[in-house]
N, C-alpha and C positions, 0 to 999 in steps of 0.2 A: 351728593348723592346727584343723579341724573337726570336732568330735568322733567323726562317724562313721569318718572314714579313721583315727581313732587307734585306735580299738575295731577296723578291719578290720585293721590293721598287725599289734595285739598277736594277733589271732586268726588271723595268717597262722602266725605263731610259732607259737603253739600247737599247730597242724594239725601242724608237724612232731614237737614234742614230742611229742603225743599217743604216739607211736609209741615214742620212746626212754625217756622218761622212768617209765612205769609198770613196765614190766617192770622197771628199775634198782632202784626205790624198794621193789616189792613184794618184792624178794630179802633185803630187812632191816626194812621198818618192819611193825611187829607189828599182827597183827589187820588188816592191808591186805587191801581184797578187793573185786573188780569187780563191777560190778551185771550181773546175770545175764540177759541181752537175752530170752533164752529164756524166763523164768519166764512162767505162764500169767496173763493180766490181762483175764478176759473182759467185755463191757463189761455194764453193771448201766443202769437206769434209776430215774427216780423214781415212785413209787406211783401208780396211773393214777385210783383213786377217793376221794380224800380225803372226800368227801360221804359214805362210808359211814363211819367213824369216828366215836368220841364228841364228838371237838373239832369235825368237820366237820358233824355234827347240831347241835351248840350253835351252832354260826353261823349256819344254814341260817336261823331268820327273820331276823336283821338282813342276811344276803344279799338276803333277798326283798324287803325292804324297802328295801334301797340297789342296784339292779341296776346291772354294771356297774364297780361300786365296792370296795373293798378298806378295812380296819379298820386301823388307823396308831397307835402310841402311841408317845412317847419316852420311853427309858430313860435317864434324865438320871444315875443313880446308879449306883455300881458294885455295891455290892450288891445293889441291885435288879436289874439285870442279871444277875447269877449266880442267883438265886432266878427269877426268868423263864427262864431256861434250864433248871435244874433241874428245877421244876415242868412243863416242855413235855415234858422227857424221861421223868417220872415219869407222863404222860397219855400219851405216845406207844404205841398200837399197832401199827403197820404199819413206820415207816422213822424213822431220825434220819440228816440228812447232816449232816456238818460240816466245813468250812475255813477254816483259820486259818495266817496266816503263822506266828505263835508259840503255841504252846501249851509251856507251862513243866511240870515236874515237881516244882511245890510245893503247899501245900496247898488253894489254887483250882483247880488242874490236876487234882487227886486226888478233890475231891470231886466233880467235875465227870465225871471218868472213871469214879467208883464207880456212879454214877445212869446212864451211858451202859452199863456193864456190869448192872445191873440191869435196865434195858430189854433187853438182848440174851437176859437168861436168862427173861425173858417171852416170847420169841421175836420181839422187836422186831429189824428188820434195822439193823446200825448200817453206815455209812461215815464213814470217818475220812482227810482230806486233810489233808496239812500239810506245807510248804514247808520245804524240808531245809535252808536258810541257818541260821535258828534251833533247829533243833531240839537236842536237849539229850539223848536218851540212848536211843541205837538199841535196847539190850536189853529197855527196856519197851515201846516201840513193837512191836516184834516180837511178845513175849510177849502183848500185847492181840490180836493179829490171832489169837492162836491159837483162840480162842471161834470157836464155828460159824455166829455169826450177827454176829461183827463184821469187818470189811474196813477194812484199812487200805494205804494210798497215800502215797507220798511223791514230792513234786513237784521237778522239776530237780536229785535227787538229784547229791551229790560225788560222785566217782569213788573218792577214797579216802575211809574211815569215819574215821578217827582227827583229831581237831578240828584238831591242829597240822600233818597232811600236808595238809590243804585249802589251806594256802596256796601251797603251791606248785603246785596248780591253777588259784589264782587267778592267779596270777603268769603262768603258762602259757597259760593260755586265759582272759582277761580276760571277755571279748564275754558265753557263756553263764552262769559262776558268779554273776555280779553282778546278773542279773536275775531279780527274785524273783517270786513268786507272792503280794501284799501283800493278799489278798481275806479276807474273814471273812463266814461266812455259818454260820447254824445252821438246819437246816429239820425241821421235824416233821412226819410225815404227809401232807408236799407241801399242808398248811393253813397253819402258821404257820414264820414267817420272823422269825430276828433278824439283823439285819444293821446294820453302822455300823464306829466306830472301834477295838474293843477285840479285843485277842486274848486268850487265855485264861492267867491267871497272875495273883498275888496283888496286883499293883500296879495292873491294870486293874480289879479287882472290891476292891479296899479291905479284903482279908484280911491282914492281918501284913505288910503290904508297908513299905516304906522310900521308896520313891517312889509315892505316892499320885495317879493319874493322874485330871484332869478329862477327861471324854471320854462321848461321847453314841452311843448303839445306838437301832433304833428296832424296833419289833414290827409286824410284819406281820402282818394275816390277809386269808385268803380268794384272789381271782383274780390277785394279783401275785406271790404265792408261786409258782405256775405257772413267772411267768419265773426267779425264783430257781434253782428246781430245773432249769430248761433250762441256766442257765449253770453250775450246778453237774455237771451230767450231762457238758458239754463238758470242763470240767476233769476231770473224775473218767475218762472212755474216752479222754483225750488221749494219745497216745505218750509225754510227758513225763511223765505219773504212773506209778511203779513201784510193784509191791506192796512190803509192807513185809519179807515175806519173804525178798526178792532182797538183802537189804542185810546179812543176818547170814550170818557163815561156818558157822554152828550152827542146824541146824532145831530150834525152839522145842517144847516140850512141854506137858501139862496140867501138869505140875508146875511149870513155870516161869510159868504163867499164876495157879496159885494161891501161890504166892511173891508174885508183882503184886499179888495181893487183901491178903495181910499187908501189904506196904509202903503202897498206899494207905489202908486201915485207921488206921495208925500214923500217918500223917501227918495225915490227917481227925483225929485223936483231938489234935492240936497246936491247932487251932482250938476252943477252949474253947466248950462248949457250943452250937456251931454249930446241930447238928441239933436241940435243944431249944429254944433260943432265936427260930429262923427257920421251924420247922416250921410254926407256926401263917402267917407271911409267904407261905409257897408255899401252903398251903392257902386264905388270902385270894383269891392270885393266881389260883387256877385259879376260884374260886368264881365271881371276876368278870367272867372269861372266859367264863363260863358262862351269864351273864347275857343271851344273847343279843347278845355284843359290844358292850354297851351302854357300857363305859368305853373303847372305841375310836373315835378320830373315823374318819368313813366319806367317803372321797373317791377320784378316779381320781389313779393314780401309775403311774409306770414305775419297775423294776429294770433299770439299764444294766451291761451287764459286758464288759469288754475280752476278747478269745478268749486262748486260750493262747499261740498263735503269736506275739501279741506278741514274746516274748521272744526270738524269732528274727528279725523282721523289724519294727522299729517305723516304722509310717505311718500316714496320715492314716486307711487302712482298718482299722489293728488299735488305734486309738486312737480308741472311740466313746464310752467316761466321758471324755476331755478334749474332745471336742469336741460332746459333749451340754451339759457346762458352758458352753464358750464361747456357743453357741445362747442356754441359759436367761439368761448374763449380757447378751447382746444385747439382751434384752427388756427389762430394765429401764428402770424410767420415772422413779424416784421412789426408791428407797431400795433399800442394798445391804449387809447385815449380814453379815461374816465371822467365824467364829471357827477359825482356821487353826494347829495345835501348829509345824506346822512350813511356813512362808512365806519362799520365792524366788522371784519372779515372773516372773523373765526379761523380757528387752525385750518380748516380743511381749504378755504378759499385763500387763507395765506401761502398754503403750499403749491397751489395752483397757480399764484404771480411767482414764486419762485422757481418754479418749473417752467413758467415763460421766459423769466429773466438769464434761465440755466440754457434755453434756445436763442438767446439773446434779442428776444424780443421788447424792444424798449417798451417802458408803461409811464406813463405819466397820468396823474390821479388828482385832481380837484376835489378838494371837500373843504367842509365849514370851518372856520374859524369861531373860534368861542363869539366870538362879538356877532358872526354872522350865523346862527344858529339859532334856531327856536324850542329847542330840546337839551337840553345843557348836560342831561345825564346821557345821551347817547355820545354826545361830545368827548363824556368821561371815560366811557368804554371804547372810543375810538383813538384818545390820545397813548392807552395802554401798548398800541401796535405801532406807534411811529416810527420806535427805533426799528423794530423787526421789519418795517416797511422800507425804511433809508437802508438797512443791511441788508437786503433783498437785491436792491439797485432801481428801485422806484421814484421816480421823480415825485416828489410829492409838493403840494402847495394847498396854501390854507385860502381859501375866499374872504376879501374883506368888506368892510364898506367902503364904497367909492363914488362918485361921479358917475352917473348914467348917461351925460352930455360930451364924451369925449369921440362919440360919432354923430355930430349932430346932420348929417346928411343923411342919416337915418329915421323916417317920420316918425317909426314908433319910440326910437329913443327919447326922443323932446320931452315925452308925457310927463317925467318923474325926475327929479332932482336927484337921487342917489338909489342905488339896491342895499337894504339892508339887510336882508337874509337870502342864502342859498336854499332851492328847493328839488334843485333838479336830479335827474334818475336818466343820464344817458351815456352811452358809450358808442367809440367809431373803434372797426379792426381793419387794421392794414388799409385803411382808406378804403374801404370795399363794402363793409356790412357797418350799418347804423341800426343800434337798437335805442327806442324810447317807448318810456313806459311811466309803471306806476311803481316799480319794484326797486326797494332802497336795498344797497347792497349791504344786508343786516341780518345778523339770526330773527329777526319779527319777520320781515319780509319772506325770507326763507323757508321758515318754519310755521310760521302762525297765522298772518292774514292771508287773504288771496289777492290774486296781481295780475295784470295784464299788461302783454307788451306786444310792439310791433317789432317786427325784425324785416329791414329791406337791404336787399342786394342791389348796391348801386354807389358809383364812384363818385358820379356827381353829388346824389344827395348827400353822401359821406365826407366829400371834399368842405361841403356847406358846413354841416356841423362840426366837424373840425376845426373851420377856421374858425367858429365862437367858442369853442372850448379852448383854444389855443388863445383866442383873444382875454380871456379869464385868466390864463398863467400870467398875463403881463405883471410886472412891478406893481402898476398903479391900481392894481384889481386884486393882485392875491400875493399871501407871503412865501419865499418860496423856502421850504425848511431844510436845512443840512445839518449834518454832523460835522464839527469841526473843532480843533482843539481849544480847550478853555485858556482864554491869552489873558484873563483877571491874573494880579498879581498873588493872591493868595493861592492859585493852583500853580504856579512855577516854584514858588517856595517849598511845596512838598516834594519835589524830585521826582525821579522816576520819568516816564513815558505820560506824556500829554494825557489829561483825559478829555474825551470828546464828550461836547455838550450839542445841544440844539438850538440851531439859530435861525433867526426868521430875516430872510431877506426880502426889501420891497420898496418903495420910495415914500418917501414924506417932504411936501411940500415940493412936489417934484425934484427930489434929491435922492441918490441911492442912500439907502440905511440898512445896519445889520445890525439886529438886536438879540441881544445873548439872555434876555429874560420875557418869555411869553407875553406879547400885550393884551393887558387883561386890565379892570380894574381891581382893586383890592376887595373891593363885594364881590365880585366873578371869582377872584382867585379863592376866596374863603367859600363861595358856594361848589366851585369846582373838588378842592379839597374835604367837604362834606360828602359829597353824592360818590368821589373817587372810593369812601372807607365801605359802601355797602358791597358786602361779600358776594363773589361772583360774577359782578359786575362786566367784567373784561368777556368772557365765553358765554353767558347766560342771560344778556338783557336782550 
């Protein structure tokens, strides 16, 4: 059965259940609260005169030297990306707009929240827009919005606030609850934007994390930021964005806000010497940006964003990010480099890759090995495409756990001993086009979630990103996947042409090694086997 008809049937059941289940459950669910649609949600928009701020004035000479272009800088390392956010928040004079799929209430989230509060205390207007699916603590969210300069809204909030009760909503009305706002934006004074794959949390910024994500953001300065602000405003003023105050059964007070400040300070103290050790890093970051934007690459680019209504109606008109990616791929002539943590191409995307190879475009793909994915079910869907990808001529690599200290001269590399998960969503086309964003190359990003990306036409920026991707292809970081004749005696005894099997080539203890069995624990092997039995996992994930 086609996916859309499945969703339509579930939604029809949900329409009936919507009138019956909430009243029954609310009678006994502690803390159950319906959304108050009458809560005022007045529209607001981005700051209109970024050129009048200190950040705008610092960039003015560079913008005059590069008319029609914007400044771009790749944020390759987690802590660097957190420092960039806090430094820009400290420099904000007018507005901070932040939009995230995940905002964890951990040390990294508390560090950023403290800087947002400090900016608001200076009179900066802060707008924080969060998706509800992974939101952790309603009470903190609502307390933050008590501040007169901070507005918090939640995108596509669940009807029931208790986490366990949401399972009922997902079961009865599957269509809307499972379509999420996956965008990640951080915009300051409508002059600077940070856009990319990172959510807010320890794992993304390499702070006391168990899974240290390999990921990329991009810092944008100048005119393209206006495009990001337009996209943010569209979501902020959407009917799907609900004020945080509508989510609570009890109005929060100034006392709740002060209690939150104490909680944030306590969490930040758990990060030993963060302020002392990295204050110089923040100061250096701001001073570099103040040097007429000389630390940035100036080029032409575009921010592409799906509209909020994509969660209601997935169609070609509501999928501009996916359309733009297909357009950029169609123009490839020589080389395509992809680093995608969650890669499930589908038959259409697989056909595009085959067409590129028929035009002799070389394709190198780095995706997650099982040991470095945080979503095993996505890996199960991906692995069913491995032979097809190799048969098409794609150079395939699976990112593995490895030491992060092999480039000691890079300051940001020294911060953690290893990378334990891949989270990247980046491409380089012909060493001339750079693509960075929230868009995973899988059916969920294509059809269900809303996404945002930036496309930059720059040989200089593309060369920098290509260098990072190619470093991740090295044997110490990734397994090279190939189809090779099975050398095992049992295979030779069968006679006939040798059977081709998947192999994993890399390094172990500094020595080259080739494995004829996928590197995973027995527990993971059983987990993958069971997940792979889910019907339709290859094409409908």
